[in-house]
N, C-alpha and C positions, 0 to 999 in steps of 0.2 A: 503494500500499499504506500502510496506517495504522500508524503508530509507537507502540508500547507497550514497557513494560520486558521485556526477555528473562529467561527462566529456564532455566538449564541443570541445575538439581536433578533428577537422574534415580535417586532411591533406590529401595529396595524397597517397592513398593505392594502386596505380597501381601496384607498383613492390615490395609490402611488402608481406612476407610470414607469414601467421597467422598459428600457429602449434596447437594451444588449441583446443580441441575438445568440443563440446556442449553435454552435458550428456543428460540422457534420460528425456526429459521435453516436456511439451506442450506449444505451441506459437500460439498466435491469433494475427494478425497484421489488422489494420484498416487503410487503405491509402485514401488520398485524392488527390494524383497525381500518374498517370500512371507510370511516370518514378519511383517512389519510389516502386509502386508495382513490376515492373520488377526487381527492385536490391534485393527485399526481395524474389521474386520467384528464382532469381539465387542464392541467399544465402542459401534457402531451398533444393536446388539441389546439393550443394556442399557436398563432403564427410565429411566434418568437422561436417556438421549438420545432417548426416545419422540417428543418434539416436532420434532427436527430432521429434515431430509430429507438423506440421505447417499449419495452416490454414489462408488464406489471404482474407479479404474482402475490398470491398470500402465503403467509408462513415465517415471515421475519427472518432473523439470523439462521435459524437451523435449516430453513429452506434453502438459504444462499449457499451455505457450506455444502450441502447435499448436492445442490445444482453444479456447482463449480468443481466438484471432484472429478467430473467427467467432461468439463467443458472449459473452453478458453474464457478468461475473465474480460468484460466489456471496458470501455473507457471510464464508465461510471457506474458502481454499484451504490444502490439506494437500500438501507435496511431499516426497519422500524423495530422498536423494542421496548415493552414497559417493563422490563426485568430492573431488578436494583443494580447498584453499581458493580459489584463484584460478579454478577452473572453477565453483565453487558460485557465487561473487561474479558472475561473468560470466552464468551462467544466470539468476540472479534480477534481474540488470538487465534482461535481456530479459523476463523475466516482468512486471516492473513496468510495461514498456510496453503490456501489453495486460490491466493490473488497473485496475479501478475505484478510485476514491480511498478508497472506505470498506470496501474488502476488507481483510480481516486474513490474513496468511500466517503458517502454521506450517511449519517447516522441520524435518524429521528427519534428522539426518546422522550420520555413522558417525566423526566427528572431534570430539574434546574439545578444542577449540583456541581459547585466548583471543583470538588475533588474527582468529580467524574470527568469534568471537562479537561483537567490536567492529564487523567490517565488516558483519555482518548487521544490528546495530543501526542504522549509519549509513545502509543502504539501506531501513530501516523495516519490518524483519519484526518480527512480533508475538510470536513464540515460538520457541525453538530447543531441540529435544529431541534426545539422543544414543541412538541406537540400540544394543541392543533396546528397545524401547518396550512397555509394559503398557497393557492396556485402561483401567484406571483412571488411569493417568497422562495417557492421551489425554483421557478425559472431563474430568479436573479441569482440564487446560490450556484446554480449549476453554471450559468453563464460566466460567474465572477471567477470561478475556477480556471477558465481557459482565455480569460480576456487579460489576465495578470500579465504584464510585460516580462516578468521573469519566467513564466511558464514555458515548458518546453514544447517545441513544435509537435503538433499531434501526429502528422503523417510522415511516411518515408517515400524516398525517390528511388526507384529502381530504372536505371537506364540500360537500354540495349542498342548497341552501335555496331552496324555492320560496315566493314571495310569498302564495300561495294555492294550495288544492289543485286538481290537474288540470293543472299546468304542465309536468310532465314531470321534475320533479326526482328522484324515485324511479326512473323509468325509466333515467334517465341514470346515477344513481348503481350501479344494479344491472348494466348493461352494462358501465360502467368497472370494476367489482368483477369481473365475470366474465372480461374481458379481461386484466386484471392476472394473475389466478390461472391462466388457460388459456394465454395468448400469451407472456407474460413470466415464466411459472413462479414467481410472487410469492405467498407465503402471505398470503392476504387475508381480511379479516372486513368483511361487510356489516353495520353496525348501524343498524337501522331506529327512529329517533327520533320517527316519526310513529305516537305511542302509539294514538291513537283509529283511524286509516285505514291503517295501514300494510300493505303488500302484498308484503313481501319474501318471506314465506312462499308465498303465492300464486303469485307470478312464478316461483319455482324449484319449484313444486309439491312443497313439503315440509310435513309436517306438525310444526309447531313448539311448543316451549313457550311460556310467558309471556316467557322470554327477558330482553329488556332491561328490562321493566318490574319485574321481580324483582329485578335487579342495582340498578336506580336507586332503588328504594323501601327498600332494606336496604343503605344504604353501608357501614356498619360492618360487614358480613359479607362484602363483597366481597374476594374473592382469587383467586388463579390456579384453586384447586381448583373453586370456584363457578362461575366464568366458563366453565370447559371443560365443567362439567355443562350450562350453560345454551346452549351453542353447538350448532347444528345443521350437522353435515357435508354440504356439497353437492359435495364432491370432494376430491381429494388436497390441495389448497391453497386450497379456498373454503370459509368457514363463515358461518352467518348468525347474527346477535345480533338475534332477530326481535322486533318489537312485538306485543302481544295483539291488536290489530286488533279492539277492541271499545269500543264508544262508551258502555257502561254500567259500566265500570270507571274510577274516577278515581285518577290516580297523582301524587301531589305530588312533584315533582323538585327538589332542592336542586342548585346550581351545583356543589357540592363532590361531588355524587355523579357527575356527568358526568365531572369530573377524575379521580375515583379509578377509575372503569371505564376511561378512556383509559390511565392509568399501567399497568393490568395487561394489557390487550391491545396495548401500545404496542410491543410486540416484532414485530408484523406491520403492513402496510398496512391502513390502515382506511377504509371508506367510509361516511361518514355521510349519511343521508337524512332530511331533515324538511320538512313543509309548514308554513307559517305562515298 
């Protein structure tokens, strides 16, 4: 579990506007109380959580431990518990044994206890909320974990480069991207940097826009909204940032343009394919 600063401020959120967007992440919530489940369901339906994949279960910490003994942990795990301090600490210690090192854990408890707070921080919990929770409080807490300037980038970049056309770099990239999205349930973007002969759209049988060419040719306009418009969805977790695949269009690409695009799609795993 990844340690960050805890926050036990749980004031009135009824009139507060939360503007931060939750990035492309996976969230698994394990509730003990029906009211908490409803609050998380309402948060998951909010437009600020549109990019996140949320699954909600009952069962609290024991259910989370049982689930992740045989599955990879998501970006965020939310667990609710009404147990006392010692039982909460013991349960989270068991959960830590099955958590990946980059997974962030948010605990929803029913105790406003400073000693519990300190113990959770020592164990590496990312956030502690005192029930009952409001949907906007949940959204703000999750978004804050990833909008911290000191937070590590969420995604990784895998680059496939061929020394010349026809050696299979695109085929490998497309298959690895498909595998990450389908078999590992990871949000993945395949970015086709072979601007003249790119085949990502053809291989996935998709009608694509100019995609990556538009993004690279207008680096000053690149932001999350533009990239969302240029992406082509190939499934729940796979998207294409396709190339035009046209030899009659000359696109001048600055190194800074690639870096800027990578920054905005860096919340998910990226597969880059190009031929030299």
